[in-house]
Each structure stands twice: as C-alpha cells, then as structure tokens.
N, C-alpha and C positions, 0 to 999 in steps of 0.2 A: 551948777557943778553935776547935775544929771544930765543935760544935754551935752556937757563937754565928754564926759565918760561915753556916752552914745555914740558922738561923732567919732571919737577915738577906735571905738570898737569898729566901726564900718570901714575906716582908713585903713585899720590892721587886715579886716577881710579881704578888702581890696588888693591892698598889697600880696597878700599871698596868693589870691586867683591870678595875679600878673607873673609870679613867680614861677606858677606850676605852666603856665601857657609857654612863658621862655624854654622852660627846661624840656618842654614836649617838643617844641619847633627847633631846639638845638641838638637833640637827640641823635646820635649817629646812624646811617644808614644801613639798612639791614646787610649782614655779608652775602652775596651772590649765592645762589642755590649750587650746592655739588654737583658736578658733572654725574650722570647716571651711570651705574656699573654697566659693563654689556651682560647682555640677557643670556644666561646659560642655556646649554642644550634641552631641545625640548623632550620630556619624556612623559608620553601619553600612556595615560592608567585608565583604564574603562571604570567609569563610575556608576555604580547601581544607584539609582533613583527609587527610592521606596515610593510607591502610590498607595495611597491609603484607600480602601474601598470597602464600602458597607457589608456587613455581613449578616447572614441570615439563616436561624438553625435548619437542620436535616436531619434524616434519619442516621446519617454517617458522622455527625458532629455539627460543627460550624464551618458552613462553605461560604465563600463569597456569593454573594447574591446578584443573579442576571435575569430576573425577571420571572422565569420559568425554568421548568428541567429542559435540559436538551437529551432527548433519547433518540436513539437508532432501531427503526424495528426491521425484522428481518422474518418475513415467512416462508415455510416449506408446505406444499402441498402435492399429494399424488391423487389423481384424478381419474376414475372408470368411465370412459366415454365410449359412446356406440361406435361415433364415427372423428377417429383422431384429427385428421384434416380439417373437418369442421371445427372440432375444439380449439384446432389453433387459430383460426380465424374468430372465434368468438373470444378467447384469451385474448388476443391484442384488441379486439374491438372494446374491451371492458376498460384494458389499460387507457386507451386512446380516450374513451368517454369519460373517464374520470380525471382527466388533465396528465394523464402519465404516458410512458411510452415502452417499446420492447428495447429491452439491453441486447439481449440474444435470444436465439431460436435454431433448433435441433432436430432432424428427423431421420429416422432410420427403420429399416425393417429387421424383424427379429421373428424367426421361424413363420415368414410369410404373412407377417403381421407388423403393419405401420405403427410405430412407437415415436414419442416425440417429448422435447422439453423446451423450455424456455424461462427466461427472467426477465419480470417486468418492473418498474418503478412507477409508483404512484403516489400523489401527497400524502404527508404522513396522516393527514386526518381525513383522508380517504382509505385507510388502511382495512378497518373492519368491513366497510362496504364492498371493496375488491375480494375480499375473501369469502363473504357471503354470496356474491355475485358468483365467482368461481364453483364454489360448492354446488350453486343452484343449477348450473350447466351440466353437472356430471351426474351418470348413473349412479353412483357410489363414491363418496371420499375414502380413499383406501387408508391415508395418512394424513395428518395434519400437525403441525408444530408453529410456533411464536417463538422468538427470543428478541431481547430488547438488551441495548447497551446504553446506559446513563455516560455521556461523555460533557455533563457539566462544569465538572471540577477541573478536567482537563482545557475546557475552553476558556475558563477563568483563569487558569494560571497562563495559558497563553495570551490572554488579554493584558494581565496584568504585566508580563515578560515585554509585549509589543510596548507598552506605555514608559517602562525602562527603558527600553531601546531607543525610542525616539526621543525621549529627555537626553540621553547620553549622544545621540546623533544632532541634537541642537546644541549642545555645548561643545562638540566637538567643530562645528560650525563657527561658532564663536570663537573659540580655541585658534583655528584655521585663519581666520579674520585677523587675530592680533599677530600671530606669528609673521603672517604676510607683512603687516604694518611695522613691525617692530624689528626683529631680526632678519629678515629677508633671506634667510639662509635656504638654501634649496632642501639640504638633508632634512631640516627642521618642517618644511612645508610638505615634502614628501611622507614623512613619518605621520604625520599626522591625517593625511590622505589616505595612507594605507589603513589606517586605523578606522577612518570614517568610512571607507569601503568595506572594510569588514564588519561594521555595525549594521551599514545598509543591506549587506548580505544576509545576516541573522533575520532582520527585519522583513525581508521577502519570504523566508520560511516560514517564519510565524504566521505572515498574513495568509501564506499558501496552505497552511495546516487549518487554519482557522475557516478560510473558505470551502475546504473540504468537509469540514465537521459540519458546516452551515449545510450545505448540500445534502450530506448524507441524514441530517438530522429533518430537512425539509421535505425528502422523498424516501418512502418505504421501499425497501426489495421484496419481492414474492419470486420464490423460487418453483416452477410448476412441472409437475411430470404427468403426461397425458398416457393412458394405458387402456390398449381397445378392449371392451367387455365380452364376454362370454357370448353375448347374443352376435356378435359381428364375426365370430371366428366359425370356421367350417365343421359342420357336424361330423363328430369323430365317437365312434362306438367303442366304449370300454378302454377308453385309450389306444385303439388301433391306428396305426398312420402306414397305409399301403405304400404310399411314396417311399417313406422312409424304409420301410422294409425290403423294397426293390432296390433300393440303393445302397444298404448295407450286403445284399446278395451279390450286386454287381462290384462291388471292393472286394467281396472276399473271392469273386472267381477271377477277379485280375491279380489279386495276390497270388492264387494258385496257379496260375500261367506264368507269372513272373518267378514263383519257385521253380516250376518245371525247366523254363528255360535257363534260370542261373545253375542248377544243376547239371543240364546239358552243357553247358560252355565249361563248367569245372570239369567235367568229365574230359571233355576234348583237349582242354589246354592243359590240365593238371595230371589227371590220371593215366591219361593213354601214352604220354611220354614215360611216365614211371613203368607202367606194366610192359611196354616195349623196351627198356631198359634191362628189366628182369628175364622176359621170356625170350626173347632173342639167344642168349647164351643157353638157356635150358633146351631150348629147341635144338641149337646146335649140336648138345652136349647128347640128346636124347637120339637125334640120326646118327651120331658117330657109335653109339652103343649099339644101335641097330645094326648098321653095316657091319660092325664086328662080331656080331652073333650069326650072320646070314653066312660071312667069310669061314668062320668057326664050323658052323653046320656043314657047309659045302666039303671041307676038309676031311 
C-alpha cells in the first residue's frame, strides 16, 4: 500500500511539472515595444557640481586647505646713496643675483642732482635677503615699508569654481554627443554648442586669474627710490645759491623791460590817438581866440 501511495505522488508531481512547461511555451509573445516619442527641444541649463574639499582651520575661520598660505609680498624702500647711477647698477645686480628681474627703471635730474626709481621682482623666499642687501648698499635708509596680501581664500574659491566648470563642460560634451545622435536638429546642436563655448570662456578666465595669483605669490615686488646723499651735492653755505640768485635777477630785469615796452606800445597805439582827438580842437579854439584878441587890440 505504501509503495502504491508513493508512486501515485510521484506520478502527480511529474504531471504538474509537464503542465507548467507546456503553459510557459504556449504563452503568447510579448507585444512589440512602443515607438519612442520624438525628443523635445533641448533646453540647456548649467548644472553646478559641488566638489568637496578638505577644510583646515585658520585665523579667519574654516577655509579650504591648499597646502600653505599664498601671500603676495610688496616692499617700498627709499635709499640715500652717494652715487645714484652706481646705485641703479647695484640694485639691478641684486635682483638678478637672487633670480629676479627689473620691471621698470626711471632716472631724472632734480636741482642738478640725479635721482632714480626702479621696481624689481625677486623670488618670495628671497624677499628678506633682497631688502637687507638694498639697505646695505645705501648711506642711509630714508624709509622702508612692507605690505602683504593673503590670496589663499580667493585662490581656493577659484579652484573650486574651476572644478565645477570643468564638470559642467564634461556633461555638456556628453549632451552634445547625445543630441547629435538622437535629435540631429541643428538648433539643438547650436544651443548646446553655445553653452559649451560660454563655459569654456569662463574656464579660461578662471585659469588666467589663478595663474596671475601664482605668479604674484611666487615673486615679491620691491619699489626702490634712490636719492643722492648730502656728500654728493655741491657745497652751499647757509643755503646760498648764486646761480639761483642770478637767474632770479635776470628774470626780474626781463620783466621790467617787458613792462616798459608794453607801456610804450599802449601810449602810441591807445593814448596818442585819444590825445590828438581832444588836443586838436582845443588848439584850434585857442588859436582862434588869440587871433580875435589881436584884431581887437589893433582896432
């Protein structure tokens, strides 16, 4: 009896399996996929991609960490030197010796004395050495000032903006490829291309500003003024300058002659006609009166 029951169960299971196989094979085919709807016009919207960056504490708060602070160094120094021309050569030599260069140089005469000014740029890590060497070549340091500008935060913001723009550029390139393959509409392709050119323009601007900051922080700027010393000037007793006195006297004499000539011109051109206009009638009246008296006396 037990064997008959087991055989019956096995037979039933086989029958059920065969029925399932037949049902699967006889299932109707899936309906065809619907025709894709036409792709609407592409509206390009710039997508800002947030880029995470590590942060580090600073005096101003929490700022993105870029390894080290980016400082722009600027120095201003006025030097009293014995020989201005030689001082110019020494200052240029100091700049070149430290791996820098001369940005501009200017020389002029003031009160018969040569004066000069120049601007040099040296590596930022040689700024202190340059200031010391400039001071050592002078008779006296008339004035000295140093200013710094921390551009770390600006540079970090530019770096983040550059990453966002580059990510947007990548997405626009993918979108441009997709539009060309699917829609093939000239207006859609041109719209994506215009936005891509705009993003690339912004990328170039950001890169240019970052390169400028890198150069400004890598090289320090020093503005130098060279003033001749009192030892190099001619001897003047109690501030007396004979040449200046002679020049002043000559100017006064020329002004006096000019005044005399101007008065003579006014007298001939302006006063003489007026005097003639009034004096001629008076002279005629006086002559007539005199003749009348003579006739009266003779009669």
